[in-house]
C-alpha positions in Angstrom: 0.0 0.0 0.0 1.1 3.5 -0.6 1.0 6.5 1.7 -2.7 7.3 1.8 -3.6 3.8 2.8 -0.9 3.7 5.4 -2.2 6.9 7.0 -5.8 5.7 6.9 -4.8 2.4 8.5 -2.9 4.1 11.3 -4.1 4.7 14.8 -5.7 8.2 14.8 -2.8 10.0 16.3 -0.3 12.3 14.5 2.6 10.2 15.8 1.2 6.9 14.6 0.2 8.3 11.2 3.5 10.1 10.8 5.4 7.0 11.9 3.5 4.9 9.4 5.0 7.1 6.6 8.5 7.1 8.2 8.5 3.3 7.5 9.3 4.3 3.9 11.5 7.3 4.7 13.7 6.3 7.6 16.1 3.4 7.7 18.9 2.0 9.8 20.3 4.0 12.7 17.8 6.8 12.2 15.0 4.4 13.3 16.7 4.0 16.7 16.4 7.8 17.3 12.6 7.9 16.8 10.4 8.2 19.9 8.3 5.2 20.9 5.0 6.5 19.4 6.6 7.2 16.0 8.3 3.8 16.2 4.9 2.1 16.7 3.8 3.7 13.5 6.8 2.4 11.7 6.1 -1.1 13.0 2.5 -0.8 11.8 3.8 0.2 8.4 5.9 -3.0 8.2 2.9 -5.1 9.3 0.7 -3.6 6.6 3.4 -4.2 4.0 3.9 -7.8 5.1 0.2 -8.5 4.9 -0.1 -6.8 1.6 2.9 -8.4 -0.1 1.7 -11.9 0.8 -2.0 -11.5 0.1 -3.3 -13.7 -2.8 -5.4 -10.9 -4.3 -2.5 -8.5 -4.4 -0.5 -11.2 -6.1 -3.2 -11.5 -8.8 -3.0 -7.7 -9.2 0.7 -7.9 -9.7 0.3 -10.6 -12.4 -1.9 -8.2 -14.3 1.2 -6.0 -14.9 3.2 -6.8 -18.1 6.4 -8.7 -17.6 8.7 -5.8 -18.5 7.5 -4.1 -15.3 7.3 -7.2 -13.1 10.3 -6.1 -11.0 8.3 -3.0 -10.0 4.8 -4.5 -10.1 4.4 -4.0 -6.3 5.1 -0.3 -6.6 2.7 0.1 -9.4 0.0 -1.7 -7.5 0.7 0.2 -4.3 0.2 3.5 -6.2 -2.9 2.5 -8.1 -4.5 1.1 -5.0 -4.2 4.5 -3.3 -6.2 5.8 -6.3 -8.9 3.2 -5.8 -8.9 4.0 -2.1 -9.9 7.6 -2.9 -12.3 6.4 -5.6 -14.1 4.2 -3.0 -13.4 6.3 0.0 -16.9 6.3 1.4 -16.7 2.5 1.7 -13.7 2.7 4.0 -14.0 5.9 6.0 -16.7 7.9 7.6 -14.6 11.1 7.2 -14.9 13.3 4.2 -11.8 12.7 2.1 -10.8 16.4 1.8 -11.3 16.8 5.5 -9.1 13.8 6.2 -6.3 15.1 3.9 -6.5 18.6 5.4 -6.2 17.2 8.9 -3.2 15.1 7.9 -1.5 18.1 6.2 -2.1 20.4 9.2 -1.0 17.8 11.8 2.1 16.8 9.9 3.1 20.4 9.2 2.6 21.4 12.9 4.2 18.3 14.4 6.5 19.8 17.1 9.0 17.0 17.6 12.1 16.3 15.6 12.2 13.7 12.8 15.1 13.1 10.5 15.6 16.1 8.1 15.5 14.0 5.0 12.1 12.6 6.0 10.9 16.1 7.0 11.8 17.4 3.5 9.8 14.7 1.8 6.8 15.2 4.1 6.9 18.9 3.4 7.0 18.3 -0.3 4.0 15.9 0.1 2.0 18.6 1.9 3.0 21.5 -0.4 2.4 19.4 -3.5 -0.9 18.1 -2.2 0.1 14.5 -3.0 -2.7 12.8 -1.1 -5.4 14.7 -2.9 -3.7 14.1 -6.2 -4.6 10.3 -6.0 -8.1 11.2 -7.0 -7.1 11.4 -10.6 -5.1 9.2 -12.9 -2.9 12.2 -13.7 -2.0 12.2 -10.0 -1.1 8.5 -10.2 1.1 9.4 -13.2 2.8 12.2 -11.2 3.4 9.9 -8.3 5.1 7.4 -10.7 7.3 10.1 -12.1 8.4 11.0 -8.5 9.1 7.3 -7.9 11.1 7.0 -11.2 13.3 9.8 -10.0 13.9 8.1 -6.6 14.7 4.8 -8.2 17.1 6.4 -10.6 18.8 8.3 -7.7 19.1 5.2 -5.6 19.7 2.4 -8.0 20.7 4.0 -11.3 17.9 2.1 -13.0 16.2 4.2 -15.6 13.0 2.2 -15.9 10.1 4.6 -16.4 7.2 3.4 -14.3 5.2 6.2 -15.8 5.3 4.3 -19.1 3.2 1.6 -17.4 0.2 4.0 -17.2 -1.4 2.3 -20.3 -1.3 -1.0 -18.5 -2.9 0.4 -15.4 -5.6 2.0 -17.6 -6.2 -1.2 -19.5 -6.5 -3.2 -16.3 -8.4 -0.5 -14.4 -11.6 -2.3 -13.8 -9.8 -5.5 -12.8 -7.5 -3.7 -10.4 -10.4 -1.8 -8.9 -12.2 -5.1 -8.3 -9.0 -6.6 -6.8 -8.6 -3.6 -4.5 -12.1 -3.8 -3.2 -11.7 -7.5 -2.5 -8.4 -6.9 -0.7 -8.8 -3.7 1.3 -11.5 -4.8 3.7 -9.4 -7.7 4.8 -6.4 -5.3 5.4 -8.6 -2.9 7.2 -9.8 -5.5 9.7 
């Protein structure tokens, strides 16, 4: 699951929600410096990822992705699943979506305690770029994939363009939406 789902599946505290994002942003020794509440969010992040990565419906979704992208199928599914979460939001949350994202942005921006600077920079870009709201549209999915392309290139030197997989996601849109709605209630409970 990508960031929107991780935040929704968190305990409703800023520390747990923020910690759930830090599971993707903080590694190694930096984890040791996090306060206990943030660390609980990181642990929840890892549990969500483990459940997701081993779930049979998610595996079916990954197999819908063409072989040339199979190495990154999990990333593609994580991102498109956040789109489907927004699309089907009222099935999974009683809070109005824009109210939820506004609360997240405000609470993350105003979080008074220290977190690693590299993570703070990404979270600030997420807030300023309105990333969570952008998942409402396929153009937002495309933009998210462009950001991920950049990170993959910076870390690994790979120049695969995940954004070029958009036609696959569009072709498989109805199947992936159905997969998501079979899977997410199980993850949520």
